[in-house]
PASEBA-1860 file (N, C-alpha, C; in nm, 3 decimals):
! residues 264
1> MNATTGSR> 1.183/1.343/3.046/1.071/1.288/2.967/0.973/1.218/3.062 ~ 0.846/1.262/3.060/0.749/1.197/3.146/0.698/1.069/3.081 ~ 0.619/0.993/3.155/0.574/0.862/3.107/0.485/0.875/2.984 ~ 0.401/0.980/2.983/0.309/0.997/2.869/0.385/1.027/2.742 ~ 0.484/1.120/2.751/0.564/1.154/2.634/0.643/1.034/2.585 ~ 0.701/0.959/2.681/0.778/0.841/2.643/0.694/0.738/2.573 ~ 0.570/0.718/2.618/0.480/0.623/2.554/0.445/0.666/2.413 ~ 0.421/0.798/2.395/0.391/0.848/2.262/0.507/0.828/2.166
9> ERSWVARR> 0.626/0.854/2.212/0.742/0.841/2.125/0.768/0.695/2.088 ~ 0.748/0.606/2.187/0.766/0.463/2.155/0.662/0.418/2.054 ~ 0.538/0.466/2.070/0.433/0.431/1.976/0.464/0.485/1.837 ~ 0.516/0.608/1.830/0.551/0.668/1.701/0.661/0.589/1.632 ~ 0.765/0.551/1.706/0.874/0.472/1.649/0.823/0.338/1.600 ~ 0.734/0.275/1.678/0.680/0.145/1.638/0.605/0.155/1.507 ~ 0.528/0.263/1.491/0.455/0.280/1.365/0.551/0.296/1.247 ~ 0.660/0.369/1.271/0.757/0.392/1.165/0.826/0.262/1.122
17> LRPGIALD> 0.839/0.168/1.217/0.913/0.045/1.189/0.823/-0.069/1.144 ~ 0.693/-0.050/1.150/0.604/-0.158/1.110/0.624/-0.191/0.962 ~ 0.615/-0.318/0.928/0.640/-0.358/0.789/0.528/-0.315/0.695 ~ 0.562/-0.300/0.570/0.462/-0.270/0.468/0.495/-0.346/0.342 ~ 0.392/-0.386/0.268/0.409/-0.460/0.144/0.323/-0.396/0.036 ~ 0.384/-0.368/-0.079/0.310/-0.328/-0.199/0.298/-0.452/-0.286 ~ 0.179/-0.475/-0.341/0.152/-0.601/-0.411/0.080/-0.574/-0.542 ~ 0.131/-0.636/-0.647/0.069/-0.630/-0.780/0.032/-0.773/-0.817
25> LGSSRTRA> -0.096/-0.805/-0.806/-0.146/-0.940/-0.829/-0.203/-0.946/-0.970 ~ -0.116/-0.975/-1.068/-0.157/-0.972/-1.207/-0.200/-1.107/-1.260 ~ -0.256/-1.106/-1.379/-0.300/-1.231/-1.441/-0.183/-1.323/-1.473 ~ -0.069/-1.264/-1.507/0.047/-1.343/-1.545/0.154/-1.349/-1.436 ~ 0.179/-1.235/-1.370/0.288/-1.227/-1.273/0.237/-1.166/-1.143 ~ 0.293/-1.213/-1.033/0.270/-1.154/-0.902/0.401/-1.092/-0.856 ~ 0.394/-0.963/-0.821/0.514/-0.890/-0.782/0.490/-0.824/-0.646 ~ 0.595/-0.818/-0.565/0.581/-0.759/-0.432/0.703/-0.675/-0.399
33> WATGRGVF> 0.678/-0.569/-0.325/0.779/-0.477/-0.275/0.761/-0.469/-0.124 ~ 0.869/-0.470/-0.050/0.860/-0.464/0.095/0.947/-0.353/0.150 ~ 0.903/-0.295/0.259/0.979/-0.192/0.327/1.117/-0.245/0.363 ~ 1.218/-0.172/0.324/1.355/-0.211/0.357/1.417/-0.311/0.263 ~ 1.337/-0.366/0.170/1.389/-0.467/0.078/1.373/-0.428/-0.068 ~ 1.278/-0.343/-0.098/1.248/-0.312/-0.237/1.173/-0.427/-0.302 ~ 1.185/-0.438/-0.434/1.117/-0.547/-0.506/1.187/-0.679/-0.472 ~ 1.114/-0.770/-0.412/1.175/-0.896/-0.371/1.103/-1.018/-0.430
41> LDVPTITF> 0.994/-0.994/-0.505/0.918/-1.106/-0.558/0.868/-1.071/-0.698 ~ 0.892/-1.160/-0.793/0.843/-1.144/-0.930/0.832/-1.284/-0.988 ~ 0.713/-1.345/-0.973/0.694/-1.486/-1.008/0.562/-1.503/-1.083 ~ 0.545/-1.614/-1.152/0.417/-1.639/-1.220/0.302/-1.648/-1.121 ~ 0.186/-1.598/-1.160/0.066/-1.608/-1.077/0.006/-1.746/-1.099 ~ 0.056/-1.840/-1.022/0.016/-1.980/-1.038/-0.004/-2.041/-0.900 ~ -0.110/-2.118/-0.886/-0.133/-2.193/-0.763/-0.133/-2.341/-0.794 ~ -0.114/-2.422/-0.694/-0.106/-2.567/-0.713/-0.210/-2.634/-0.625
49> PGTGASRP> -0.332/-2.654/-0.677/-0.440/-2.712/-0.597/-0.431/-2.862/-0.580 ~ -0.327/-2.924/-0.633/-0.312/-3.068/-0.616/-0.330/-3.144/-0.745 ~ -0.393/-3.084/-0.844/-0.415/-3.151/-0.972/-0.333/-3.087/-1.083 ~ -0.238/-3.005/-1.046/-0.157/-2.936/-1.144/-0.170/-2.787/-1.130 ~ -0.085/-2.715/-1.198/-0.084/-2.570/-1.187/-0.209/-2.509/-1.250 ~ -0.260/-2.404/-1.187/-0.371/-2.328/-1.244/-0.350/-2.180/-1.211 ~ -0.420/-2.095/-1.284/-0.404/-1.951/-1.267/-0.527/-1.894/-1.197 ~ -0.510/-1.842/-1.074/-0.626/-1.793/-0.998/-0.674/-1.655/-1.039
57> VQRGTIVD> -0.595/-1.584/-1.123/-0.634/-1.452/-1.173/-0.635/-1.458/-1.325 ~ -0.749/-1.423/-1.384/-0.761/-1.428/-1.529/-0.830/-1.301/-1.579 ~ -0.770/-1.240/-1.681/-0.823/-1.116/-1.738/-0.846/-1.011/-1.630 ~ -0.755/-1.007/-1.532/-0.763/-0.906/-1.428/-0.863/-0.934/-1.317 ~ -0.925/-1.051/-1.318/-1.027/-1.087/-1.219/-0.983/-1.209/-1.140 ~ -1.004/-1.205/-1.008/-0.973/-1.321/-0.924/-1.084/-1.424/-0.945 ~ -1.051/-1.533/-1.012/-1.151/-1.636/-1.042/-1.145/-1.753/-0.944 ~ -1.038/-1.760/-0.868/-1.021/-1.868/-0.770/-0.965/-1.808/-0.642
65> PEGAARML> -1.051/-1.749/-0.557/-1.002/-1.684/-0.435/-0.925/-1.778/-0.342 ~ -0.973/-1.900/-0.327/-0.903/-1.994/-0.239/-0.765/-2.026/-0.293 ~ -0.755/-2.046/-0.424/-0.625/-2.072/-0.483/-0.532/-1.953/-0.471 ~ -0.586/-1.832/-0.490/-0.505/-1.711/-0.476/-0.454/-1.697/-0.333 ~ -0.539/-1.730/-0.235/-0.498/-1.722/-0.096/-0.386/-1.821/-0.066 ~ -0.399/-1.943/-0.116/-0.293/-2.042/-0.094/-0.163/-1.996/-0.157 ~ -0.173/-1.935/-0.274/-0.053/-1.887/-0.341/0.016/-1.779/-0.259 ~ -0.062/-1.686/-0.203/-0.002/-1.578/-0.124/0.061/-1.631/0.004
73> VRLLGRQT> -0.002/-1.731/0.064/0.059/-1.791/0.183/0.193/-1.855/0.146 ~ 0.195/-1.924/0.033/0.320/-1.988/-0.011/0.428/-1.884/-0.042 ~ 0.389/-1.773/-0.103/0.487/-1.675/-0.146/0.525/-1.575/-0.037 ~ 0.427/-1.538/0.047/0.450/-1.427/0.140/0.428/-1.463/0.286 ~ 0.378/-1.583/0.312/0.347/-1.620/0.450/0.466/-1.609/0.543 ~ 0.582/-1.658/0.500/0.700/-1.650/0.585/0.742/-1.506/0.608 ~ 0.732/-1.425/0.503/0.769/-1.284/0.512/0.683/-1.212/0.616 ~ 0.552/-1.232/0.609/0.464/-1.160/0.700/0.470/-1.215/0.842
81> SRLGRPAI> 0.490/-1.345/0.858/0.498/-1.401/0.993/0.625/-1.356/1.063 ~ 0.731/-1.336/0.986/0.859/-1.292/1.045/0.856/-1.145/1.082 ~ 0.793/-1.064/1.000/0.795/-0.919/1.021/0.674/-0.867/1.098 ~ 0.574/-0.950/1.118/0.455/-0.903/1.186/0.349/-0.859/1.088 ~ 0.238/-0.811/1.139/0.123/-0.776/1.055/0.156/-0.654/0.969 ~ 0.155/-0.671/0.838/0.196/-0.561/0.751/0.079/-0.472/0.709 ~ 0.112/-0.350/0.672/0.019/-0.269/0.593/0.039/-0.311/0.448 ~ -0.069/-0.329/0.374/-0.060/-0.376/0.236/-0.128/-0.276/0.143
89> VLTAPVLS> -0.059/-0.241/0.035/-0.120/-0.163/-0.072/-0.126/-0.254/-0.194 ~ -0.245/-0.275/-0.246/-0.267/-0.366/-0.359/-0.313/-0.287/-0.481 ~ -0.254/-0.315/-0.596/-0.305/-0.255/-0.719/-0.425/-0.336/-0.769 ~ -0.517/-0.267/-0.834/-0.635/-0.333/-0.890/-0.670/-0.267/-1.021 ~ -0.725/-0.341/-1.116/-0.769/-0.279/-1.241/-0.865/-0.163/-1.214 ~ -0.856/-0.060/-1.296/-0.937/0.060/-1.275/-1.086/0.025/-1.272 ~ -1.128/-0.062/-1.361/-1.270/-0.093/-1.373/-1.310/-0.218/-1.296 ~ -1.230/-0.259/-1.199/-1.269/-0.374/-1.117/-1.391/-0.335/-1.034
97> DAGHRASA> -1.483/-0.429/-1.019/-1.607/-0.398/-0.947/-1.592/-0.428/-0.798 ~ -1.700/-0.402/-0.724/-1.696/-0.421/-0.579/-1.671/-0.567/-0.544 ~ -1.722/-0.658/-0.627/-1.701/-0.800/-0.601/-1.554/-0.838/-0.608 ~ -1.484/-0.785/-0.710/-1.341/-0.813/-0.722/-1.265/-0.760/-0.602 ~ -1.297/-0.639/-0.560/-1.225/-0.579/-0.447/-1.254/-0.652/-0.317 ~ -1.378/-0.698/-0.301/-1.411/-0.776/-0.183/-1.335/-0.908/-0.183 ~ -1.326/-0.972/-0.301/-1.248/-1.096/-0.311/-1.102/-1.072/-0.280 ~ -1.049/-0.959/-0.330/-0.909/-0.927/-0.305/-0.882/-0.909/-0.156
105> RAVLDVLR> -0.970/-0.838/-0.089/-0.952/-0.818/0.056/-0.961/-0.951/0.131 ~ -1.054/-1.037/0.089/-1.066/-1.168/0.153/-0.941/-1.252/0.131 ~ -0.885/-1.245/0.011/-0.761/-1.319/-0.019/-0.647/-1.268/0.069 ~ -0.638/-1.137/0.085/-0.529/-1.078/0.162/-0.542/-1.107/0.312 ~ -0.661/-1.143/0.357/-0.680/-1.172/0.499/-0.589/-1.284/0.548 ~ -0.549/-1.374/0.457/-0.463/-1.485/0.499/-0.326/-1.434/0.546 ~ -0.289/-1.312/0.507/-0.161/-1.254/0.550/-0.175/-1.173/0.678 ~ -0.295/-1.170/0.734/-0.323/-1.099/0.858/-0.274/-0.954/0.851
113> PRSVLIIE> -0.317/-0.879/0.751/-0.267/-0.742/0.738/-0.321/-0.651/0.847 ~ -0.242/-0.553/0.883/-0.287/-0.450/0.975/-0.386/-0.356/0.907 ~ -0.361/-0.329/0.778/-0.450/-0.244/0.699/-0.432/-0.281/0.553 ~ -0.534/-0.252/0.472/-0.529/-0.278/0.328/-0.577/-0.153/0.254 ~ -0.498/-0.109/0.158/-0.537/0.000/0.070/-0.532/-0.052/-0.073 ~ -0.641/-0.036/-0.147/-0.644/-0.077/-0.287/-0.634/0.047/-0.374 ~ -0.537/0.048/-0.465/-0.512/0.163/-0.550/-0.532/0.124/-0.696 ~ -0.596/0.210/-0.773/-0.619/0.182/-0.914/-0.487/0.172/-0.988
121> SAHAVALG> -0.475/0.073/-1.075/-0.347/0.047/-1.142/-0.300/0.166/-1.225 ~ -0.392/0.236/-1.292/-0.351/0.351/-1.373/-0.293/0.462/-1.286 ~ -0.354/0.486/-1.171/-0.301/0.584/-1.078/-0.165/0.539/-1.026 ~ -0.152/0.408/-0.999/-0.025/0.355/-0.952/0.084/0.373/-1.057 ~ 0.052/0.350/-1.183/0.149/0.369/-1.290/0.198/0.514/-1.292 ~ 0.104/0.608/-1.282/0.141/0.750/-1.282/0.233/0.783/-1.165 ~ 0.202/0.729/-1.047/0.287/0.753/-0.931/0.423/0.686/-0.950 ~ 0.422/0.567/-1.009/0.546/0.491/-1.024/0.646/0.555/-1.116
129> CAADLTRP> 0.598/0.633/-1.212/0.691/0.701/-1.303/0.698/0.851/-1.275 ~ 0.647/0.892/-1.159/0.655/1.031/-1.115/0.600/1.128/-1.220 ~ 0.487/1.093/-1.280/0.426/1.177/-1.382/0.370/1.305/-1.320 ~ 0.368/1.411/-1.399/0.308/1.537/-1.358/0.156/1.521/-1.359 ~ 0.096/1.523/-1.240/-0.048/1.501/-1.229/-0.127/1.631/-1.225 ~ -0.060/1.743/-1.247/-0.131/1.871/-1.252/-0.195/1.893/-1.389 ~ -0.157/1.810/-1.487/-0.215/1.820/-1.622/-0.284/1.688/-1.656 ~ -0.385/1.692/-1.743/-0.452/1.567/-1.783/-0.352/1.466/-1.837
137> LLVVDMGA> -0.372/1.341/-1.800/-0.277/1.235/-1.834/-0.354/1.112/-1.882 ~ -0.306/1.053/-1.991/-0.365/0.930/-2.043/-0.268/0.816/-2.018 ~ -0.317/0.710/-1.952/-0.235/0.593/-1.921/-0.293/0.472/-1.992 ~ -0.209/0.404/-2.068/-0.246/0.277/-2.132/-0.164/0.168/-2.063 ~ -0.233/0.081/-1.992/-0.165/-0.026/-1.918/-0.201/-0.159/-1.986 ~ -0.106/-0.212/-2.063/-0.129/-0.336/-2.137/-0.056/-0.450/-2.069 ~ -0.132/-0.532/-1.997/-0.075/-0.647/-1.931/-0.084/-0.771/-2.017 ~ -0.071/-0.887/-1.955/-0.070/-1.012/-2.030/-0.207/-1.047/-2.084
145> QLTEIALL> -0.313/-1.018/-2.006/-0.448/-1.059/-2.046/-0.549/-0.945/-2.043 ~ -0.506/-0.826/-2.006/-0.599/-0.716/-1.990/-0.530/-0.585/-2.024 ~ -0.601/-0.498/-2.094/-0.552/-0.364/-2.124/-0.654/-0.263/-2.076 ~ -0.606/-0.160/-2.005/-0.695/-0.054/-1.959/-0.641/0.080/-2.008 ~ -0.733/0.164/-2.051/-0.699/0.299/-2.095/-0.770/0.394/-1.999 ~ -0.694/0.478/-1.929/-0.752/0.563/-1.826/-0.709/0.708/-1.844 ~ -0.803/0.798/-1.828/-0.777/0.941/-1.829/-0.777/0.992/-1.687 ~ -0.666/1.053/-1.647/-0.654/1.111/-1.514/-0.656/1.263/-1.523
153> VDGVVVRA> -0.733/1.325/-1.438/-0.737/1.471/-1.427/-0.715/1.506/-1.280 ~ -0.613/1.586/-1.254/-0.574/1.618/-1.116/-0.547/1.492/-1.036 ~ -0.491/1.393/-1.102/-0.452/1.270/-1.034/-0.565/1.172/-1.010 ~ -0.685/1.203/-1.057/-0.801/1.117/-1.035/-0.848/1.060/-1.169 ~ -0.878/0.930/-1.172/-0.930/0.868/-1.293/-1.073/0.917/-1.316 ~ -1.095/0.985/-1.427/-1.228/1.038/-1.457/-1.299/0.958/-1.565 ~ -1.221/0.879/-1.640/-1.281/0.792/-1.740/-1.185/0.679/-1.770 ~ -1.240/0.561/-1.793/-1.155/0.446/-1.824/-1.232/0.348/-1.911
161> ERIPLGTG> -1.157/0.276/-1.992/-1.212/0.171/-2.076/-1.125/0.047/-2.061 ~ -1.187/-0.068/-2.082/-1.117/-0.196/-2.064/-1.127/-0.278/-2.192 ~ -1.016/-0.345/-2.225/-1.012/-0.437/-2.338/-0.962/-0.571/-2.284 ~ -1.038/-0.679/-2.297/-0.996/-0.809/-2.243/-0.892/-0.879/-2.332 ~ -0.789/-0.805/-2.367/-0.679/-0.854/-2.448/-0.549/-0.797/-2.394 ~ -0.439/-0.868/-2.418/-0.310/-0.819/-2.372/-0.197/-0.880/-2.451 ~ -0.078/-0.870/-2.397/0.040/-0.920/-2.469/0.033/-1.071/-2.490 ~ -0.038/-1.141/-2.403/-0.053/-1.285/-2.422/-0.135/-1.321/-2.543
169> DLDPGEGQ> -0.207/-1.222/-2.598/-0.289/-1.245/-2.716/-0.220/-1.201/-2.844 ~ -0.098/-1.148/-2.832/-0.024/-1.106/-2.951/0.021/-1.228/-3.029 ~ 0.003/-1.224/-3.157/0.045/-1.333/-3.244/0.186/-1.305/-3.293 ~ 0.286/-1.385/-3.249/0.424/-1.359/-3.289/0.443/-1.353/-3.440 ~ 0.359/-1.424/-3.513/0.374/-1.425/-3.658/0.308/-1.309/-3.728 ~ 0.233/-1.227/-3.651/0.160/-1.117/-3.714/0.190/-0.983/-3.649 ~ 0.305/-0.972/-3.587/0.344/-0.843/-3.530/0.259/-0.805/-3.410 ~ 0.209/-0.682/-3.410/0.144/-0.626/-3.293/0.008/-0.687/-3.263
177> GEPADSVA> -0.061/-0.740/-3.363/-0.186/-0.810/-3.339/-0.299/-0.719/-3.296 ~ -0.405/-0.781/-3.247/-0.530/-0.712/-3.220/-0.527/-0.614/-3.103 ~ -0.457/-0.642/-2.991/-0.466/-0.550/-2.877/-0.431/-0.406/-2.910 ~ -0.324/-0.383/-2.983/-0.284/-0.245/-3.015/-0.388/-0.177/-3.104 ~ -0.442/-0.248/-3.201/-0.547/-0.191/-3.285/-0.669/-0.153/-3.201 ~ -0.703/-0.238/-3.106/-0.818/-0.212/-3.021/-0.795/-0.089/-2.932 ~ -0.673/-0.075/-2.882/-0.640/0.042/-2.800/-0.659/0.170/-2.880 ~ -0.607/0.172/-3.001/-0.620/0.291/-3.086/-0.766/0.325/-3.110
185> AVVVGMLR> -0.849/0.225/-3.135/-0.991/0.249/-3.159/-1.060/0.306/-3.034 ~ -1.024/0.252/-2.917/-1.084/0.301/-2.793/-1.043/0.445/-2.765 ~ -0.915/0.477/-2.786/-0.867/0.613/-2.763/-0.940/0.712/-2.855 ~ -0.957/0.676/-2.981/-1.028/0.763/-3.074/-1.172/0.783/-3.027 ~ -1.236/0.678/-2.979/-1.372/0.690/-2.928/-1.380/0.780/-2.806 ~ -1.283/0.769/-2.717/-1.280/0.856/-2.598/-1.259/1.001/-2.638 ~ -1.179/1.022/-2.741/-1.152/1.158/-2.788/-1.278/1.222/-2.846 ~ -1.356/1.144/-2.916/-1.479/1.197/-2.976/-1.579/1.239/-2.869
193> DDPHGNML> -1.579/1.168/-2.757/-1.671/1.198/-2.647/-1.590/1.268/-2.537 ~ -1.551/1.392/-2.565/-1.457/1.464/-2.478/-1.509/1.606/-2.456 ~ -1.614/1.623/-2.376/-1.679/1.755/-2.365/-1.591/1.862/-2.302 ~ -1.495/1.823/-2.219/-1.414/1.923/-2.148/-1.276/1.945/-2.208 ~ -1.242/1.869/-2.310/-1.112/1.886/-2.374/-0.996/1.823/-2.300 ~ -1.023/1.752/-2.191/-0.914/1.691/-2.114/-0.846/1.578/-2.191 ~ -0.927/1.503/-2.264/-0.872/1.392/-2.342/-0.779/1.444/-2.450 ~ -0.820/1.551/-2.515/-0.737/1.609/-2.620/-0.605/1.660/-2.563
201> RALRRGPL> -0.611/1.726/-2.448/-0.487/1.776/-2.387/-0.395/1.661/-2.346 ~ -0.455/1.555/-2.292/-0.374/1.440/-2.251/-0.312/1.371/-2.372 ~ -0.388/1.364/-2.481/-0.338/1.297/-2.600/-0.223/1.376/-2.663 ~ -0.238/1.508/-2.667/-0.130/1.590/-2.720/-0.003/1.577/-2.636 ~ -0.021/1.559/-2.509/0.093/1.539/-2.419/0.166/1.408/-2.448 ~ 0.091/1.309/-2.492/0.146/1.178/-2.522/0.104/1.076/-2.418 ~ 0.035/0.969/-2.458/-0.006/0.866/-2.362/0.114/0.794/-2.302 ~ 0.102/0.760/-2.174/0.201/0.673/-2.111/0.162/0.528/-2.137
209> LAGGGALR> 0.258/0.448/-2.179/0.234/0.305/-2.206/0.309/0.224/-2.102 ~ 0.236/0.143/-2.026/0.295/0.061/-1.920/0.256/-0.084/-1.941 ~ 0.308/-0.171/-1.854/0.283/-0.313/-1.866/0.372/-0.376/-1.972 ~ 0.350/-0.503/-1.996/0.433/-0.574/-2.092/0.425/-0.517/-2.232 ~ 0.314/-0.451/-2.267/0.301/-0.392/-2.399/0.404/-0.285/-2.426 ~ 0.451/-0.217/-2.320/0.551/-0.111/-2.337/0.688/-0.167/-2.372 ~ 0.705/-0.297/-2.356/0.832/-0.361/-2.392/0.834/-0.402/-2.539 ~ 0.721/-0.380/-2.608/0.709/-0.420/-2.748/0.715/-0.297/-2.838
217> PDVSGLLS> 0.826/-0.274/-2.909/0.835/-0.159/-2.999/0.727/-0.160/-3.106 ~ 0.683/-0.278/-3.149/0.579/-0.282/-3.251/0.447/-0.227/-3.198 ~ 0.419/-0.247/-3.070/0.296/-0.196/-3.010/0.301/-0.044/-3.001 ~ 0.407/0.010/-2.938/0.416/0.155/-2.923/0.426/0.225/-3.059 ~ 0.496/0.161/-3.155/0.507/0.220/-3.288/0.374/0.229/-3.358 ~ 0.294/0.122/-3.350/0.163/0.123/-3.413/0.073/0.229/-3.351 ~ 0.072/0.237/-3.219/-0.013/0.335/-3.153/0.028/0.477/-3.191 ~ 0.157/0.502/-3.197/0.204/0.635/-3.235/0.157/0.672/-3.376
225> RELDVPVL> 0.166/0.575/-3.467/0.126/0.603/-3.605/-0.025/0.625/-3.616 ~ -0.103/0.540/-3.549/-0.247/0.550/-3.563/-0.305/0.673/-3.492 ~ -0.241/0.712/-3.381/-0.292/0.826/-3.305/-0.223/0.956/-3.344 ~ -0.114/0.946/-3.419/-0.038/1.062/-3.465/0.013/1.146/-3.348 ~ 0.054/1.078/-3.241/0.113/1.144/-3.125/0.224/1.052/-3.073 ~ 0.320/1.107/-2.998/0.421/1.019/-2.939/0.359/0.935/-2.827 ~ 0.383/0.807/-2.830/0.343/0.718/-2.721/0.467/0.690/-2.638 ~ 0.457/0.714/-2.507/0.575/0.716/-2.422/0.582/0.592/-2.333
233> PVESPHTA> 0.658/0.489/-2.371/0.677/0.375/-2.281/0.746/0.420/-2.154 ~ 0.693/0.383/-2.039/0.752/0.425/-1.913/0.875/0.339/-1.882 ~ 0.958/0.389/-1.794/1.078/0.316/-1.754/1.038/0.191/-1.675 ~ 1.104/0.079/-1.702/1.074/-0.049/-1.636/0.922/-0.068/-1.628 ~ 0.856/-0.075/-1.743/0.709/-0.069/-1.746/0.639/-0.183/-1.674 ~ 0.702/-0.300/-1.667/0.637/-0.415/-1.603/0.627/-0.399/-1.451 ~ 0.707/-0.307/-1.393/0.699/-0.286/-1.248/0.648/-0.146/-1.212 ~ 0.600/-0.070/-1.311/0.558/0.068/-1.284/0.444/0.072/-1.182
241> ALRGAAVA> 0.344/-0.013/-1.197/0.231/-0.012/-1.104/0.277/-0.051/-0.963 ~ 0.367/-0.147/-0.954/0.417/-0.188/-0.823/0.494/-0.073/-0.757 ~ 0.575/-0.004/-0.835/0.650/0.110/-0.779/0.554/0.218/-0.730 ~ 0.445/0.239/-0.803/0.346/0.336/-0.760/0.277/0.294/-0.631 ~ 0.248/0.164/-0.619/0.189/0.114/-0.495/0.286/0.135/-0.378 ~ 0.415/0.120/-0.405/0.515/0.144/-0.301/0.517/0.291/-0.260 ~ 0.502/0.381/-0.359/0.494/0.524/-0.328/0.373/0.552/-0.238 ~ 0.259/0.493/-0.273/0.138/0.511/-0.192/0.157/0.455/-0.052
249> LRSARGHS> 0.226/0.342/-0.042/0.251/0.281/0.089/0.338/0.372/0.175 ~ 0.446/0.424/0.116/0.534/0.513/0.193/0.460/0.640/0.235 ~ 0.374/0.691/0.147/0.297/0.810/0.180/0.202/0.783/0.295 ~ 0.134/0.668/0.289/0.039/0.633/0.395/0.110/0.615/0.528 ~ 0.225/0.550/0.525/0.301/0.529/0.649/0.349/0.662/0.706 ~ 0.398/0.749/0.617/0.445/0.879/0.663/0.333/0.962/0.722 ~ 0.214/0.956/0.657/0.099/1.031/0.708/0.058/0.979/0.845 ~ 0.060/0.845/0.860/0.024/0.786/0.990/0.120/0.831/1.097
257> ARTGGPGA> 0.249/0.834/1.063/0.348/0.873/1.163/0.334/1.021/1.198 ~ 0.306/1.106/1.096/0.294/1.249/1.124/0.172/1.279/1.210 ~ 0.060/1.213/1.179/-0.063/1.243/1.252/-0.066/1.175/1.388 ~ 0.015/1.071/1.405/0.011/1.000/1.535/0.142/1.010/1.610 ~ 0.234/1.095/1.567/0.366/1.102/1.628/0.366/1.183/1.755 ~ 0.484/1.203/1.814/0.498/1.277/1.937/0.434/1.414/1.926 ~ 0.358/1.450/2.026/0.295/1.579/2.031/0.160/1.584/1.963 ~ 0.119/1.470/1.898/-0.010/1.470/1.829/-0.124/1.473/1.928
END
């Protein structure tokens, strides 16, 4: 083995061993997955600015970037300092704007990441449950404070709608409450404006229901009745997006190793 080949192989091995973190920064819960550890963090999204607990993410938007950064240092700082600069894949609401994504990247800078990839939560859910992406797919992701309905065609989100309601808005005394009714109304509206028939094909297939809403039989039951199609709660729905981010992370790491490995 000559010096050049040896250097390439050492570099390839180093890339394979570099740490990676998948992160789901939700309004209610923050969850993280790490290379070699799996899911290792599932805690409330709460920061402590000195005057009591507050929530730096509300309705899917980072409203307190400094607080969110302090929270990530508290939760993940030791992990990243011990393992070195990680590659990070972060889930984000489908309809998050450029400002939200810029804030997210700025917040993640405190972890000194080697790279950051932001993946749409609906796409992450599909990856997390290994859905067939060769056919149109409808994903309903109902979190604590935000619900998104997204149509994927060939694995790409082609249309999405947002409802600023979630499981945290469900009234225990009134069953499923407003969020599920609103989802049904939005889906019907998307179906009416469906020039290519993709929405109809996805609906006949059955929408995937993820997030905390998928843990509520009253929610999935109401949607099934109102839409007259089976609504399919995904397995372990509260971590589906995180699992999808982990899939994207492993894919990105593998691609980096293949394109930069020995003989490249």
